[in-house]
Structure formats: C-alpha cells, structure tokens
C-alpha positions as CSV (number, residue, x, y, z in Angstrom):
1,M,17.7,28.1,222.5
2,G,16.2,28.4,226.0
3,N,13.3,30.2,224.8
4,N,12.6,26.6,222.7
5,H,13.2,24.5,226.1
6,E,10.9,27.0,227.8
7,S,8.1,26.5,225.6
8,T,8.6,22.8,225.1
9,R,8.1,22.7,229.1
10,R,4.8,24.6,229.3
11,K,3.7,21.9,225.8
12,D,4.5,19.1,228.4
13,A,2.6,20.8,231.4
14,T,-0.5,21.6,229.4
15,S,-0.9,17.8,228.3
16,K,-0.2,16.4,231.7
17,Q,-3.1,19.1,233.1
18,A,-5.2,17.8,230.6
19,N,-4.6,14.3,231.0
20,K,-5.0,14.9,234.6
21,Q,-8.6,16.7,233.9
22,L,-9.7,14.2,230.9
23,P,-11.1,11.2,233.6
24,Y,-13.2,14.5,235.4
25,Y,-14.8,15.9,232.5
26,P,-15.4,13.2,229.4
27,W,-17.9,15.5,228.1
28,L,-15.4,17.9,227.2
29,L,-14.0,15.7,224.8
30,L,-16.9,14.2,223.4
31,T,-18.2,18.1,223.0
32,A,-14.4,19.4,221.3
33,L,-15.0,16.4,219.0
34,L,-18.4,17.5,218.3
35,L,-17.5,21.3,217.9
36,I,-14.5,20.1,215.8
37,S,-16.9,17.9,213.2
38,L,-19.5,20.5,213.0
39,G,-17.0,23.1,212.1
40,I,-15.5,21.3,209.2
41,A,-19.4,20.2,207.7
42,A,-20.3,23.9,208.1
43,F,-17.0,24.9,205.8
44,A,-17.4,21.9,203.8
45,S,-21.2,22.8,203.0
46,Y,-20.2,26.8,202.8
47,N,-17.7,25.8,199.7
48,L,-19.8,23.3,198.2
49,I,-22.3,26.5,198.2
50,Q,-20.5,28.9,197.4
51,V,-19.4,28.9,193.3
52,G,-18.1,32.3,193.4
53,D,-18.4,35.0,190.5
54,V,-19.7,32.5,187.6
55,V,-20.3,34.7,183.8
56,L,-23.5,32.9,181.7
57,E,-22.7,33.3,178.0
58,E,-25.9,32.9,175.7
59,P,-25.5,30.1,173.0
60,D,-24.8,31.3,169.5
61,Q,-27.3,28.6,168.3
62,V,-29.6,26.6,169.7
63,I,-30.6,23.2,168.5
64,E,-33.6,20.7,169.3
65,E,-33.1,16.9,168.4
66,P,-35.5,14.6,169.0
67,V,-34.9,12.2,172.2
68,A,-35.3,9.2,171.4
69,M,-37.5,7.1,174.1
70,P,-37.3,3.7,174.5
71,P,-39.8,1.5,173.6
72,K,-42.9,0.9,176.3
73,D,-42.8,-2.5,176.8
74,H,-38.6,-2.7,177.4
75,N,-37.6,-3.7,180.8
76,P,-34.0,-2.4,181.7
77,T,-33.6,-4.6,184.6
78,P,-33.3,-8.2,183.6
79,L,-35.7,-10.7,185.9
80,W,-32.6,-12.8,186.2
81,M,-31.5,-9.9,189.0
82,L,-34.9,-9.7,190.2
83,A,-35.2,-13.8,191.1
84,T,-31.5,-13.5,192.6
85,I,-32.1,-10.8,195.0
86,A,-35.7,-12.6,195.8
87,L,-34.2,-16.1,196.7
88,S,-31.0,-14.8,198.5
89,C,-33.8,-12.5,200.3
90,S,-36.4,-15.4,201.0
91,V,-33.0,-17.9,201.9
92,G,-31.7,-14.9,204.6
93,C,-35.4,-14.8,206.2
94,W,-35.3,-18.6,206.0
95,L,-31.9,-19.3,208.1
96,I,-33.1,-16.1,210.8
97,L,-36.3,-17.8,211.2
98,R,-34.7,-21.1,211.7
99,L,-32.0,-19.5,214.5
100,L,-34.8,-17.9,216.4
101,K,-37.2,-21.1,216.3
102,H,-34.4,-23.5,217.2
103,P,-31.2,-21.4,219.2
104,E,-30.9,-24.5,221.6
105,E,-30.4,-27.1,218.6
106,S,-27.3,-24.8,216.9
107,R,-25.9,-24.4,220.1
108,K,-25.6,-28.3,220.8
109,S,-24.8,-29.1,216.9
110,Q,-21.6,-26.9,218.0
111,K,-20.4,-28.4,220.8
112,R,-20.9,-31.7,219.5
113,S,-18.6,-30.4,216.4
114,Q,-16.0,-29.3,218.8
115,G,-15.9,-32.5,221.2
116,K,-15.2,-34.8,218.5
117,K,-11.9,-35.3,217.3
118,P,-10.5,-36.2,214.1
119,P,-9.9,-39.6,212.8
120,Q,-6.2,-39.1,213.0
121,E,-6.3,-38.2,216.7
122,N,-8.4,-41.5,217.7
123,H,-6.3,-43.7,217.0
124,P,-3.5,-45.0,220.2
125,P,-0.1,-44.0,220.1
126,D,3.0,-45.9,218.2
127,S,4.2,-48.8,220.6
128,K,8.1,-48.1,219.3
129,T,10.3,-46.5,221.8
130,E,12.4,-44.5,219.3
131,S,13.0,-40.8,220.1
132,L,12.4,-38.4,218.3
133,A,16.0,-37.5,217.6
134,D,16.4,-40.9,216.5
135,L,14.2,-40.8,214.0
136,L,15.7,-37.8,212.8
137,D,19.2,-38.7,212.3
138,I,20.4,-38.3,209.2
139,R,24.3,-38.8,208.6
C-alpha cells in the first residue's frame, strides 16, 4: 500500500518537473514527437517490407487466354466530365481574378450589406402601450 503511494508521488514530481522545464526547452517536445513519429514510420515500413517465409507453388497447367483489348477509338473518359472540370476551373480562376483586381469593391459591398436592416426592422414601433404581460395573458 505504501509502495503504491510512493510511486504515485514520484510520478507527480516527475510531471511537475517536466511542466517546469517545457517552457524553457520547447525543442525537447518537438524532438520527442519527431522521434516517436519516425519510430512508428520505421516500424510500419519494416512490417510492410518483411513478408516472412513464402513458399511458391508451381501451377499445374498454364492456360493462355487472349486478352480482349478495347477498340482504339473508345475513350474511357466521358466528354461531359472533361467539360465540367474545365468549366469549374475557369469559373474559379475568374472569381479569383475578379477578387484580385477589385478587392475594395467586394469589401464595400460587404459593408453595405451589413449596414442595411431588413424591412421588418425599419417600421416605427407601435403606439400601443400594452405591456407584454397584458398581451400574453391567457385566462
């Protein structure tokens, strides 16, 4: 029981010391994160490359079948897809060019739209003096 309490106290002291040192040595944290990520990448690469013992079996019979080739005039990409991509790219370029040429006009229009009130808010308040409590009285 006392041993568990002592190990908890050591962990708290270690974390407090680390929290005190971190502002003075931030590169240690970045270095540790870099080393951890490089270690994980190396471990993953090793496990991807290592295939173990693979026994290759000879096939009994080799059957050769001719591969059906598509006709040379067959286009796998539809024309409408290419047109859509070209149109979206051109519209995006046009918008960027418009914003780069006239950035102040877009800001003015934003200010104007922010300054306008909706038509409901422009009317003067009613001249009735009934309070909200009287209006909501449901008896």
